MDAnalysis code that builds the backbone (N, CA, C; Angstrom):
import MDAnalysis as mda
import numpy as np

u = mda.Universe.empty(705, n_residues=235, atom_resindex=np.repeat(np.arange(235), 3), trajectory=True)
u.add_TopologyAttr("name", ["N", "CA", "C"] * 235)
u.add_TopologyAttr("resid", np.arange(1, 236))
u.add_TopologyAttr("resname", ["MET", "LEU", "ALA", "LYS", "LEU", "PHE", "GLY", "ARG", "ALA", "ARG", "ARG", "THR", "TRP", "ARG", "TYR", "SER", "PHE", "PRO", "THR", "GLU", "PRO", "ILE", "TRP", "ARG", "ASP", "HIS", "ALA", "LEU", "LYS", "GLU", "PRO", "GLN", "GLU", "HIS", "VAL", "ARG", "GLU", "LEU", "ARG", "GLU", "GLY", "GLU", "GLY", "GLU", "ALA", "LEU", "ASP", "SER", "ALA", "VAL", "ARG", "ALA", "ASP", "TYR", "ALA", "PRO", "TRP", "LEU", "GLU", "PHE", "ALA", "ARG", "LEU", "THR", "GLY", "LEU", "ARG", "HIS", "GLN", "GLU", "THR", "LEU", "ILE", "ARG", "TRP", "SER", "ASP", "VAL", "ASN", "TRP", "SER", "SER", "ARG", "ILE", "ILE", "THR", "THR", "ARG", "GLY", "LYS", "GLY", "GLY", "ARG", "LEU", "VAL", "THR", "THR", "PRO", "ILE", "THR", "ASN", "ALA", "VAL", "ALA", "ALA", "ILE", "LEU", "GLU", "PRO", "LEU", "LYS", "GLY", "GLN", "HIS", "PRO", "GLU", "ALA", "VAL", "PHE", "THR", "TYR", "VAL", "CYS", "ARG", "ARG", "THR", "GLY", "ASN", "GLY", "LEU", "VAL", "ARG", "GLY", "LEU", "ARG", "TYR", "PRO", "LEU", "THR", "VAL", "SER", "GLY", "THR", "LYS", "THR", "GLU", "TRP", "ARG", "ARG", "THR", "ARG", "SER", "ARG", "SER", "GLY", "VAL", "GLN", "GLY", "LEU", "ARG", "PHE", "HIS", "ASP", "LEU", "ARG", "HIS", "ASP", "VAL", "GLY", "THR", "LYS", "LEU", "LEU", "ARG", "GLN", "THR", "GLY", "ASN", "LEU", "LYS", "LEU", "VAL", "GLN", "GLN", "VAL", "LEU", "ASN", "HIS", "ARG", "ASP", "ILE", "LYS", "THR", "THR", "THR", "ARG", "TYR", "ALA", "HIS", "VAL", "LEU", "GLU", "HIS", "GLU", "LYS", "ALA", "ILE", "ALA", "LEU", "GLU", "GLU", "PHE", "ALA", "ARG", "ARG", "ARG", "SER", "PRO", "ILE", "LYS", "SER", "PRO", "VAL", "THR", "GLN", "SER", "ASP", "THR", "PRO", "GLY", "ASN", "GLY", "LEU", "ILE", "GLU"])
u.atoms.positions = np.array([
    [21.085, -2.825, 15.482],
    [22.003, -3.400, 14.721],
    [23.012, -4.185, 15.576],
    [23.608, -3.463, 16.692],
    [24.251, -4.061, 17.634],
    [23.576, -5.341, 18.511],
    [22.355, -5.160, 18.583],
    [21.532, -6.201, 19.341],
    [21.598, -7.468, 18.360],
    [21.304, -7.231, 16.945],
    [21.231, -8.333, 16.084],
    [22.608, -8.955, 16.008],
    [23.840, -8.072, 16.118],
    [25.138, -8.931, 16.030],
    [25.371, -9.751, 17.303],
    [24.793, -9.263, 18.532],
    [24.943, -9.958, 19.668],
    [24.247, -11.136, 19.632],
    [23.120, -11.070, 19.160],
    [22.187, -12.202, 18.933],
    [22.655, -13.416, 18.085],
    [23.173, -12.796, 16.994],
    [23.877, -13.768, 15.915],
    [25.078, -14.530, 16.688],
    [25.814, -13.686, 17.463],
    [26.904, -14.435, 18.099],
    [26.541, -15.669, 19.048],
    [25.470, -15.240, 19.842],
    [25.025, -16.274, 20.652],
    [24.332, -17.513, 20.081],
    [23.619, -17.289, 18.884],
    [22.855, -18.450, 18.176],
    [23.909, -19.236, 17.418],
    [24.594, -18.368, 16.618],
    [25.472, -18.897, 15.455],
    [26.834, -19.572, 15.969],
    [27.542, -18.494, 16.702],
    [28.880, -18.734, 17.015],
    [29.091, -19.367, 18.557],
    [27.878, -19.493, 19.148],
    [27.814, -19.899, 20.507],
    [28.850, -19.205, 21.383],
    [28.926, -17.867, 21.361],
    [29.575, -16.872, 22.232],
    [28.616, -16.183, 23.111],
    [29.034, -16.042, 24.425],
    [28.075, -15.542, 25.296],
    [29.005, -14.134, 25.966],
    [28.141, -13.149, 26.196],
    [28.600, -11.968, 26.773],
    [28.278, -11.700, 28.155],
    [28.890, -11.926, 29.112],
    [28.615, -11.673, 30.478],
    [28.105, -10.323, 30.769],
    [28.588, -9.127, 30.122],
    [28.108, -7.952, 30.357],
    [27.156, -7.483, 29.164],
    [26.258, -8.325, 28.530],
    [25.697, -7.675, 27.398],
    [24.618, -6.822, 27.851],
    [24.498, -5.585, 27.234],
    [23.439, -4.594, 27.566],
    [21.932, -5.117, 27.544],
    [21.168, -4.611, 28.400],
    [19.724, -4.920, 28.421],
    [19.081, -4.040, 27.275],
    [18.870, -4.562, 26.042],
    [18.811, -3.633, 24.833],
    [17.372, -2.978, 24.958],
    [16.462, -3.615, 25.467],
    [15.088, -2.898, 25.546],
    [15.351, -1.317, 26.330],
    [16.270, -1.306, 27.150],
    [16.600, -0.183, 28.137],
    [17.043, 0.887, 27.051],
    [17.598, 0.578, 25.983],
    [18.277, 1.693, 25.002],
    [17.360, 1.840, 23.777],
    [16.376, 1.140, 23.712],
    [15.403, 1.132, 22.408],
    [14.777, 2.593, 22.572],
    [14.762, 3.222, 21.501],
    [13.997, 4.426, 21.224],
    [12.621, 4.124, 20.684],
    [11.787, 4.930, 21.040],
    [10.298, 4.731, 20.329],
    [10.393, 5.081, 18.881],
    [9.736, 4.185, 17.924],
    [9.763, 4.283, 16.627],
    [8.706, 5.382, 16.271],
    [9.010, 6.167, 15.404],
    [7.813, 7.165, 15.040],
    [6.896, 6.296, 14.143],
    [5.542, 6.661, 14.294],
    [4.662, 5.880, 13.463],
    [4.779, 6.548, 12.002],
    [4.660, 5.585, 11.004],
    [4.928, 5.836, 9.685],
    [3.612, 6.676, 9.136],
    [4.160, 7.498, 8.314],
    [2.960, 8.542, 7.855],
    [2.305, 7.988, 6.634],
    [1.036, 7.827, 6.638],
    [0.240, 7.174, 5.572],
    [-0.309, 8.411, 4.701],
    [0.266, 8.426, 3.621],
    [-0.191, 9.637, 2.678],
    [-0.780, 8.818, 1.376],
    [-1.827, 9.265, 0.880],
    [-2.571, 8.846, -0.187],
    [-2.650, 9.996, -1.215],
    [-3.059, 9.535, -2.445],
    [-3.240, 10.686, -3.458],
    [-4.296, 11.588, -3.124],
    [-4.003, 12.812, -3.326],
    [-5.092, 13.854, -3.225],
    [-5.754, 13.954, -4.699],
    [-6.870, 14.833, -4.537],
    [-7.659, 15.074, -5.801],
    [-6.712, 15.857, -6.775],
    [-6.674, 15.444, -8.034],
    [-5.815, 15.816, -9.102],
    [-4.451, 15.251, -9.220],
    [-3.961, 14.584, -8.157],
    [-2.650, 14.224, -8.131],
    [-2.264, 13.108, -9.144],
    [-3.284, 12.096, -9.060],
    [-3.205, 10.930, -10.055],
    [-3.060, 11.342, -11.334],
    [-3.962, 12.332, -11.818],
    [-4.152, 12.749, -13.243],
    [-2.811, 13.530, -13.530],
    [-2.252, 14.351, -12.527],
    [-1.014, 15.149, -12.683],
    [0.071, 14.045, -12.988],
    [0.282, 12.905, -12.339],
    [1.197, 12.031, -12.455],
    [1.263, 11.383, -13.895],
    [-0.039, 11.005, -14.217],
    [-0.374, 10.488, -15.687],
    [0.158, 11.269, -16.752],
    [-0.053, 12.539, -16.500],
    [0.381, 13.598, -17.554],
    [1.661, 13.685, -17.622],
    [2.515, 13.556, -16.567],
    [3.918, 13.822, -16.429],
    [4.840, 12.714, -16.833],
    [4.479, 11.398, -16.533],
    [5.244, 10.251, -16.753],
    [5.521, 10.004, -18.279],
    [6.852, 9.520, -18.573],
    [7.097, 9.093, -19.964],
    [6.065, 8.008, -20.466],
    [5.823, 7.971, -21.678],
    [4.975, 7.134, -22.317],
    [5.450, 5.551, -21.998],
    [6.728, 5.397, -22.235],
    [7.120, 4.133, -22.035],
    [7.164, 3.506, -20.540],
    [7.015, 4.518, -19.649],
    [7.036, 4.126, -18.249],
    [5.572, 4.146, -17.777],
    [4.668, 4.687, -18.395],
    [3.128, 4.838, -18.018],
    [2.671, 3.631, -17.609],
    [2.642, 2.385, -18.457],
    [2.103, 1.074, -18.027],
    [2.685, 0.660, -16.627],
    [3.975, 0.815, -16.401],
    [4.458, 0.285, -15.173],
    [3.994, 1.126, -14.024],
    [3.768, 2.479, -14.026],
    [3.418, 3.352, -13.098],
    [1.839, 2.924, -12.874],
    [1.155, 2.889, -13.671],
    [-0.472, 2.444, -13.628],
    [-0.476, 1.196, -12.878],
    [0.440, 0.175, -13.355],
    [0.332, -1.224, -12.667],
    [0.586, -1.175, -11.016],
    [1.726, -0.112, -10.768],
    [1.846, 0.063, -9.401],
    [0.750, 0.693, -8.585],
    [0.099, 1.476, -9.315],
    [-0.981, 2.400, -8.715],
    [-2.329, 1.370, -8.442],
    [-2.410, 0.486, -9.367],
    [-3.673, -0.345, -9.218],
    [-3.333, -1.574, -8.168],
    [-1.990, -2.070, -8.012],
    [-1.735, -3.217, -7.272],
    [-1.303, -2.934, -5.896],
    [-0.620, -1.786, -5.765],
    [-0.073, -1.615, -4.385],
    [1.111, -2.438, -4.090],
    [1.623, -2.882, -5.088],
    [2.982, -3.847, -4.834],
    [4.021, -2.853, -4.366],
    [5.193, -3.254, -3.706],
    [6.386, -2.621, -3.503],
    [7.141, -2.357, -4.702],
    [7.934, -1.530, -4.389],
    [8.773, -1.057, -5.795],
    [9.271, -2.224, -6.571],
    [10.059, -2.913, -5.906],
    [10.871, -3.899, -6.698],
    [9.956, -4.974, -7.068],
    [8.573, -5.253, -6.408],
    [7.830, -6.172, -6.758],
    [6.944, -5.891, -7.931],
    [6.920, -4.689, -8.512],
    [6.338, -4.199, -9.684],
    [7.237, -4.531, -10.838],
    [8.380, -4.966, -10.961],
    [9.278, -5.196, -11.984],
    [9.198, -6.839, -12.277],
    [7.949, -7.028, -12.766],
    [7.698, -8.594, -12.886],
    [8.105, -8.813, -14.392],
    [8.263, -10.325, -14.274],
    [8.576, -11.013, -15.707],
    [7.431, -11.809, -16.238],
    [7.639, -12.119, -17.560],
    [6.529, -12.896, -18.184],
    [6.323, -14.223, -17.518],
    [7.358, -14.782, -16.876],
    [7.243, -15.974, -16.208],
    [6.548, -16.114, -14.820],
    [6.261, -14.771, -14.440],
    [5.570, -14.710, -13.189],
    [4.038, -14.607, -13.503],
    [3.725, -14.248, -14.808],
    [2.378, -14.124, -15.083],
    [1.641, -15.404, -15.500],
    [0.581, -16.005, -14.935],
    [-0.173, -17.010, -15.159],
    [-1.540, -16.577, -15.689],
    [-1.667, -16.655, -16.950],
    [-3.056, -16.167, -17.558],
    [-3.905, -17.219, -17.279],
    [-3.786, -18.503, -17.181],
    [-4.750, -19.211, -17.047],
    [-5.421, -19.149, -15.620],
    [-4.834, -18.871, -14.666],
    [-5.238, -18.851, -13.426],
    [-5.343, -17.437, -12.867],
    [-5.007, -16.312, -13.779],
    [-5.178, -15.011, -13.697],
    [-4.471, -14.558, -12.420],
    [-3.179, -14.949, -12.271],
    [-2.386, -14.696, -11.031],
    [-0.932, -14.202, -11.439],
    [-0.537, -13.228, -10.690],
    [0.866, -12.735, -10.947],
    [1.631, -13.377, -9.590],
    [2.693, -14.084, -9.663],
    [3.515, -14.643, -8.605],
    [4.795, -13.871, -8.509],
    [5.149, -13.367, -7.581],
    [6.545, -12.797, -7.385],
    [7.255, -13.012, -5.973],
    [8.275, -12.863, -5.688],
    [8.994, -12.887, -4.580],
    [8.985, -11.390, -3.884],
    [8.374, -11.284, -2.621],
    [8.486, -9.906, -2.011],
    [9.579, -9.798, -0.888],
    [9.091, -8.972, -0.025],
    [9.958, -8.679, 1.253],
    [10.269, -10.033, 1.951],
    [11.563, -10.109, 2.241],
    [11.840, -11.234, 3.100],
    [11.791, -12.572, 2.363],
    [11.681, -12.520, 1.050],
    [11.418, -13.703, 0.073],
    [10.108, -14.366, 0.179],
    [9.196, -13.678, 0.792],
    [7.893, -14.480, 0.545],
    [7.196, -14.345, -0.604],
    [6.368, -15.315, -0.788],
    [5.678, -15.191, -2.270],
    [4.666, -13.911, -2.150],
    [4.536, -13.417, -3.296],
    [3.586, -12.322, -3.454],
    [2.557, -12.695, -4.619],
    [1.200, -12.906, -4.123],
    [0.315, -13.141, -5.329],
    [-0.617, -11.979, -5.661],
    [-0.735, -11.643, -7.007],
    [-1.473, -10.504, -7.383],
    [-2.614, -10.788, -8.382],
    [-3.863, -10.573, -8.040],
    [-4.702, -11.133, -9.034],
    [-4.677, -10.257, -10.282],
    [-4.827, -10.915, -11.375],
    [-4.907, -10.335, -12.814],
    [-6.413, -9.686, -13.020],
    [-6.691, -8.670, -12.418],
    [-8.087, -8.003, -12.722],
    [-8.108, -7.637, -14.143],
    [-9.259, -7.147, -14.602],
    [-9.734, -6.673, -15.955],
    [-8.736, -5.544, -16.217],
    [-8.558, -4.666, -15.157],
    [-7.713, -3.471, -15.377],
    [-6.260, -3.772, -15.397],
    [-5.915, -4.722, -14.671],
    [-4.449, -5.191, -14.643],
    [-4.216, -5.674, -16.197],
    [-5.131, -6.734, -16.496],
    [-5.018, -7.335, -17.916],
    [-5.017, -6.421, -19.203],
    [-5.783, -5.202, -18.899],
    [-5.658, -4.121, -19.917],
    [-4.277, -3.706, -20.137],
    [-3.553, -3.563, -18.806],
    [-2.238, -2.968, -18.937],
    [-1.272, -3.996, -19.526],
    [-1.257, -5.151, -19.215],
    [-0.417, -6.206, -19.713],
    [-0.468, -6.571, -21.112],
    [-1.856, -6.808, -21.553],
    [-2.100, -7.230, -23.061],
    [-1.328, -6.389, -24.107],
    [-1.278, -5.341, -24.024],
    [-0.652, -4.492, -25.230],
    [0.771, -4.570, -25.027],
    [1.483, -5.208, -23.968],
    [2.888, -5.485, -23.703],
    [3.607, -6.530, -24.302],
    [2.512, -7.524, -24.692],
    [3.092, -8.856, -25.239],
    [3.897, -8.635, -26.569],
    [4.931, -9.217, -26.407],
    [5.897, -9.336, -27.611],
    [6.852, -8.141, -27.496],
    [6.838, -7.288, -26.664],
    [7.847, -6.115, -26.662],
    [9.045, -6.711, -26.141],
    [9.009, -7.688, -25.175],
    [10.317, -8.258, -24.652],
    [10.160, -9.653, -24.307],
    [10.935, -10.592, -24.630],
    [10.680, -12.092, -24.191],
    [10.766, -12.337, -22.756],
    [11.375, -11.593, -21.773],
    [11.470, -11.803, -20.520],
    [10.765, -10.769, -19.559],
    [11.113, -9.567, -19.675],
    [10.408, -8.564, -18.729],
    [9.056, -8.011, -19.277],
    [8.313, -7.847, -18.428],
    [6.985, -7.205, -18.812],
    [7.063, -5.804, -19.061],
    [7.750, -4.902, -18.171],
    [7.731, -3.604, -18.364],
    [9.323, -3.034, -18.814],
    [9.300, -2.413, -19.890],
    [10.434, -1.975, -20.598],
    [10.458, -0.517, -21.109],
    [11.600, -0.038, -21.311],
    [11.543, 1.345, -21.828],
    [12.349, 1.388, -23.202],
    [12.051, 2.411, -23.973],
    [12.761, 2.583, -25.244],
    [14.052, 3.382, -24.867],
    [15.230, 2.997, -25.361],
    [16.428, 3.556, -25.251],
    [16.503, 4.771, -26.095],
    [16.971, 5.726, -25.462],
    [16.953, 7.233, -26.168],
    [18.181, 7.609, -26.898],
    [19.373, 6.738, -26.463],
    [20.741, 7.229, -27.089],
    [21.587, 5.986, -27.009],
    [22.349, 5.772, -28.160],
    [23.222, 4.581, -28.147],
    [24.410, 4.839, -27.415],
    [24.788, 3.549, -26.605],
    [25.863, 3.805, -25.807],
    [25.925, 2.626, -24.551],
    [26.978, 2.318, -23.995],
    [27.011, 1.358, -23.145],
    [26.280, 0.192, -23.183],
    [26.502, -0.326, -24.644],
    [25.916, -1.605, -24.900],
    [24.447, -1.564, -25.388],
    [23.849, -0.435, -25.161],
    [22.342, -0.057, -25.522],
    [22.454, 0.601, -26.913],
    [21.213, 0.266, -27.657],
    [21.001, 0.871, -29.048],
    [19.713, 1.761, -29.020],
    [20.028, 2.845, -29.468],
    [18.794, 3.765, -29.520],
    [17.454, 3.082, -30.309],
    [16.373, 3.289, -29.770],
    [15.184, 2.825, -30.298],
    [14.938, 1.385, -29.933],
    [15.783, 0.580, -29.187],
    [15.490, -0.627, -28.856],
    [14.816, -0.669, -27.280],
    [13.914, -1.645, -27.175],
    [13.496, -1.749, -25.689],
    [14.297, -2.498, -24.830],
    [14.713, -2.196, -23.564],
    [15.196, -2.932, -22.633],
    [14.326, -2.878, -21.306],
    [14.593, -3.970, -20.330],
    [13.689, -4.008, -19.210],
    [13.954, -2.850, -18.305],
    [12.998, -2.451, -17.583],
    [13.058, -1.480, -16.566],
    [13.994, -1.863, -15.534],
    [14.583, -1.175, -14.669],
    [15.403, -1.556, -13.326],
    [15.022, -0.841, -12.236],
    [15.420, -1.387, -11.199],
    [15.149, -0.693, -9.899],
    [15.671, 0.990, -9.916],
    [17.030, 0.844, -10.318],
    [17.605, 2.359, -10.371],
    [16.984, 3.220, -11.366],
    [16.642, 2.697, -12.451],
    [15.987, 3.442, -13.563],
    [14.639, 3.778, -13.276],
    [13.851, 3.182, -12.602],
    [12.457, 3.541, -12.326],
    [12.633, 4.585, -11.201],
    [13.526, 4.515, -10.341],
    [13.646, 5.354, -9.124],
    [13.867, 6.867, -9.897],
    [14.961, 6.774, -10.820],
    [15.234, 8.125, -11.713],
    [14.031, 8.742, -12.280],
    [13.273, 7.719, -12.944],
    [12.059, 8.189, -13.701],
    [10.817, 8.804, -12.926],
    [10.873, 8.190, -11.586],
    [9.856, 8.396, -10.736],
    [10.156, 9.786, -10.168],
    [11.382, 10.118, -9.691],
    [11.745, 11.539, -9.343],
    [11.465, 12.634, -10.467],
    [11.761, 12.302, -11.664],
    [11.616, 13.193, -12.701],
    [9.900, 13.453, -12.919],
    [9.322, 12.244, -13.049],
    [7.894, 12.420, -13.288],
    [7.250, 13.261, -12.007],
    [7.507, 12.926, -10.764],
    [7.118, 13.636, -9.545],
    [7.254, 15.262, -9.776],
    [8.583, 15.437, -10.241],
    [8.902, 17.000, -10.518],
    [8.269, 17.489, -11.748],
    [8.117, 16.880, -12.754],
    [7.124, 17.459, -13.753],
    [5.837, 17.544, -13.446],
    [5.270, 16.773, -12.545],
    [3.867, 16.899, -12.240],
    [3.517, 18.008, -11.107],
    [4.560, 18.412, -10.544],
    [4.276, 19.274, -9.465],
    [3.790, 18.838, -8.286],
    [3.652, 17.594, -8.056],
    [3.214, 16.823, -6.780],
    [4.145, 16.917, -5.798],
    [3.837, 17.426, -4.652],
    [4.655, 17.592, -3.508],
    [4.576, 16.517, -2.342],
    [5.558, 16.093, -1.820],
    [5.621, 15.298, -0.508],
    [5.082, 14.004, -0.958],
    [5.390, 13.398, -2.193],
    [4.841, 11.995, -2.446],
    [5.899, 11.178, -2.608],
    [6.199, 10.029, -2.046],
    [7.184, 8.923, -2.249],
    [6.490, 7.988, -3.122],
    [7.181, 7.085, -3.720],
    [6.857, 5.890, -4.554],
    [6.028, 5.123, -3.714],
    [6.522, 4.822, -2.347],
    [5.865, 4.083, -1.536],
    [4.536, 4.248, -1.152],
    [4.348, 5.801, -1.283],
    [2.918, 6.390, -0.858],
    [1.861, 5.823, -2.028],
    [2.196, 5.377, -3.008],
    [1.275, 4.726, -3.980],
    [0.787, 3.456, -3.346],
    [1.565, 2.869, -2.724],
    [1.086, 1.548, -1.860],
    [0.180, 1.984, -0.779],
    [0.351, 2.901, -0.221],
    [-0.400, 3.529, 0.928],
    [-1.777, 3.929, 0.222],
    [-1.798, 4.538, -0.800],
    [-3.000, 4.891, -1.454],
    [-3.862, 3.894, -1.762],
    [-3.322, 2.652, -2.322],
    [-4.288, 1.562, -2.568],
    [-4.815, 1.067, -1.166],
    [-3.834, 0.945, -0.254],
    [-4.390, 0.437, 1.107],
    [-5.453, 1.236, 1.595],
    [-5.248, 2.475, 1.481],
    [-6.342, 3.411, 2.328],
    [-7.526, 3.345, 1.515],
    [-7.504, 3.511, 0.064],
    [-8.788, 3.443, -0.593],
    [-9.482, 2.151, -0.468],
    [-8.658, 1.178, -0.191],
    [-9.272, -0.282, -0.430],
    [-10.041, -0.506, 0.926],
    [-9.368, 0.093, 2.026],
    [-9.904, -0.095, 3.251],
    [-11.225, 0.702, 3.514],
    [-11.224, 2.058, 2.855],
    [-12.177, 2.880, 3.023],
    [-13.594, 2.208, 1.954],
    [-13.152, 1.705, 1.038],
    [-14.237, 0.908, 0.043],
    [-14.925, -0.296, 0.796],
    [-13.988, -1.131, 1.325],
    [-14.548, -2.157, 1.708],
    [-14.772, -2.473, 3.372],
    [-13.915, -1.641, 4.166],
    [-14.177, -1.860, 5.656],
    [-13.564, -2.860, 6.017],
    [-12.905, -3.814, 5.270],
    [-12.232, -5.145, 5.649],
    [-10.713, -4.984, 5.815],
    [-10.241, -4.942, 7.178],
    [-8.821, -4.719, 7.408],
    [-8.116, -6.035, 7.031],
    [-8.766, -7.285, 7.253],
    [-7.937, -8.685, 6.890],
    [-7.802, -8.448, 5.239],
    [-8.708, -8.005, 4.587],
    [-8.702, -8.182, 3.008],
    [-7.333, -7.249, 2.739],
    [-7.346, -5.844, 3.210],
    [-6.039, -5.168, 2.933],
    [-4.928, -5.821, 3.378],
    [-4.933, -6.523, 4.407],
    [-3.515, -7.081, 4.807],
    [-3.177, -8.191, 3.839],
    [-4.159, -8.733, 3.018],
    [-3.654, -9.879, 2.296],
    [-3.356, -9.225, 0.790],
    [-3.971, -8.242, 0.524],
    [-3.707, -7.559, -0.841],
    [-2.334, -6.896, -0.506],
    [-1.809, -6.386, 0.614],
    [-0.690, -5.665, 0.712],
    [0.492, -6.565, 1.071],
    [0.123, -7.892, 1.290],
    [0.869, -8.891, 1.795],
    [1.713, -8.603, 2.873],
    [1.070, -7.980, 3.952],
    [1.428, -7.748, 5.369],
    [1.569, -8.967, 6.268],
    [2.733, -9.286, 6.729],
    [2.888, -10.706, 7.488],
    [1.973, -10.439, 8.826],
    [2.043, -9.282, 9.410],
    [1.258, -9.066, 10.777],
    [0.154, -7.953, 10.615],
    [-0.982, -8.364, 10.744],
    [-2.017, -7.443, 10.631],
    [-1.873, -5.993, 11.406],
    [-0.962, -6.129, 12.449],
    [-0.708, -4.839, 13.172],
    [-0.020, -3.743, 12.120],
    [0.677, -4.192, 11.137],
    [1.221, -3.380, 10.222],
    [-0.012, -2.761, 9.299],
    [-1.198, -3.335, 9.048],
    [-2.275, -2.922, 8.181],
    [-2.975, -2.036, 9.266],
    [-2.920, -2.141, 10.499],
    [-3.772, -1.021, 11.396],
    [-3.350, 0.408, 11.220],
    [-2.281, 0.633, 10.577],
    [-1.825, 1.920, 10.253],
    [-3.024, 2.638, 9.343],
    [-3.636, 1.879, 8.655],
    [-4.762, 2.448, 7.669],
    [-6.100, 2.589, 8.584],
    [-6.376, 2.179, 9.699],
    [-7.527, 2.110, 10.402],
    [-7.918, 3.518, 10.628],
    [-7.285, 4.675, 10.517],
    [-7.812, 6.059, 10.735],
    [-8.823, 6.237, 9.500],
    [-9.006, 5.612, 8.364],
    [-9.638, 6.067, 7.328],
    [-11.208, 5.351, 7.645],
    [-11.341, 4.686, 8.803],
    [-12.498, 4.239, 9.137],
    [-13.325, 5.095, 10.161],
    [-12.716, 6.225, 10.652],
    [-13.237, 7.067, 11.543],
    [-14.555, 7.475, 10.913],
    [-14.515, 8.108, 9.791],
    [-15.701, 8.551, 9.174],
    [-16.741, 7.464, 9.205],
    [-16.561, 6.426, 8.846],
    [-17.571, 5.397, 8.911],
    [-17.992, 5.014, 10.291],
    [-17.168, 5.196, 11.357],
    [-17.604, 4.907, 12.676],
    [-18.721, 5.988, 12.975],
    [-18.501, 7.108, 12.690],
    [-19.355, 8.284, 12.803],
    [-20.861, 8.136, 12.096],
    [-20.682, 7.341, 11.042],
    [-21.888, 7.094, 10.299],
    [-22.760, 6.110, 10.936],
    [-21.894, 5.077, 11.422],
    [-22.626, 3.997, 12.086],
    [-23.268, 4.471, 13.456],
    [-22.560, 5.257, 14.147],
    [-23.218, 5.826, 15.339],
    [-24.466, 6.651, 15.205],
    [-24.412, 7.487, 14.097],
    [-25.562, 8.108, 13.597],
    [-26.691, 7.383, 13.221],
    [-26.556, 6.210, 12.486],
    [-27.499, 5.178, 12.160],
    [-27.951, 4.518, 13.534],
    [-27.113, 4.140, 14.341],
    [-27.569, 3.555, 15.698],
    [-28.358, 4.441, 16.510],
    [-28.136, 5.646, 16.381],
    [-28.916, 6.699, 17.257],
    [-30.276, 6.858, 16.702],
    [-30.172, 6.845, 15.159],
    [-31.544, 6.863, 14.568],
    [-32.730, 5.729, 14.763],
    [-32.094, 4.533, 14.797],
    [-32.686, 3.482, 14.871],
    [-33.084, 3.277, 16.314],
    [-32.603, 3.695, 17.307],
    [-32.869, 3.589, 18.658],
    [-34.024, 4.101, 19.013],
    [-34.938, 3.320, 19.839],
    [-36.230, 3.839, 20.338],
    [-36.168, 4.946, 21.122],
    [-36.866, 6.164, 20.965],
    [-36.761, 7.259, 21.840],
    [-36.942, 6.885, 23.226],
    [-36.200, 7.517, 23.978],
    [-36.436, 7.298, 25.458],
    [-37.576, 8.050, 26.135],
    [-38.252, 7.403, 26.934],
    [-39.556, 8.017, 27.346],
    [-39.239, 8.875, 28.617],
    [-39.877, 9.960, 28.799],
    [-39.345, 10.849, 29.922],
    [-40.030, 10.067, 31.235],
    [-39.178, 10.153, 32.271],
    [-39.783, 9.448, 33.563],
    [-40.807, 10.150, 34.206],
    [-41.879, 9.427, 34.699],
    [-43.034, 9.930, 35.262],
    [-42.820, 10.368, 36.663],
    [-42.971, 11.691, 37.024],
    [-42.702, 12.265, 38.517],
    [-43.911, 12.222, 39.217],
    [-43.896, 12.491, 40.494],
    [-44.683, 12.064, 41.506],
    [-45.954, 13.235, 41.202],
    [-45.642, 14.377, 40.734],
    [-46.583, 15.347, 40.552],
    [-47.550, 15.085, 39.456],
    [-47.139, 14.189, 38.431],
    [-47.743, 13.953, 37.388],
    [-48.737, 12.725, 37.547],
    [-48.632, 11.931, 38.753],
    [-49.658, 10.844, 38.772],
    [-50.884, 11.232, 39.290],
    [-51.876, 10.497, 39.037],
    [-53.392, 10.891, 39.387],
    [-53.436, 10.495, 40.976],
    [-54.307, 11.388, 41.612],
    [-54.617, 11.299, 43.036],
    [-53.576, 12.000, 43.931],
    [-53.025, 12.921, 43.112],
    [-51.807, 13.453, 44.092],
    [-52.400, 14.843, 44.733],
    [-53.678, 15.047, 44.585],
    [-54.513, 16.336, 44.961],
    [-54.362, 17.495, 44.114],
    [-53.782, 17.143, 42.978],
    [-53.729, 18.429, 41.961],
    [-54.890, 18.480, 41.145],
    [-55.454, 19.679, 40.819],
    [-56.704, 19.864, 40.017],
    [-56.249, 19.807, 38.652],
    [-56.909, 18.861, 37.969],
    [-56.531, 18.885, 36.439],
    [-57.417, 19.843, 35.630],
])
C-alpha cells in the first residue's frame, strides 16, 4: 500500500522522495493460493442444502466459474440471439460467458420473475420496504449470507465460494488439457494466474510417459566380444 502511495505521488502529484525505500527489499513472498475443488458428494450436499430461490444462482455459479459479483447478472446482460452473457468483471474488464444448454436451462424458467435482475429471492417477512412473498434481486451481501448458511447446512468443510471457480477451472483443465482455454473461461488477464491449475495435469503426464514407453522400440542388448563368431569358443 505504501509503495502504491509513493508511486501515485510521483506520477500524479509530481512529488519526489529523495530517500524513498527500495520496495523490493521489503516485499514478502506471497503464499501460493490454495486451489480447492469440490470433492465427491460435496456438490450434491450443497444442492440439497441451498434455499430453493437461491438454487438457480448457485448452480449458475458452479457451471460458469464466474466471480461472486459477476454471477449477479441482469437481463440486459443476456443476449439470447448471440447466446452470450456480457458483464463487467474484475478491474472493469468485460466478461463474456457462453449460454450453453445447461445455462439456458437455468435461465429460461426465471423469465418474468423480475424485470431487471435474473436471480431473485422470495421475501420471507415484511419490513424495511420489502413485502413478504414478493421477489427481489439477489445482492452481494445477501448471497454471502446464504452461502454461509448453505455451507453450514450441507456439512461441507473448508470450502469458500471462490472455490467454486477453482472447481470449474480444475475440472475443465483436467477434461481438455488446454490451459489457454481455461484462461479464457476464467477471464484471467495473465496466463500465469491460470498455471495454478497445472497440477491437475500430473496424472496426464504420467499416462503420456507410459504410452511413450509402450510405443518405443525395445532396446537391443549390445553384442559382446564373447558372443561374436570366431572368438575360439565352441558352440
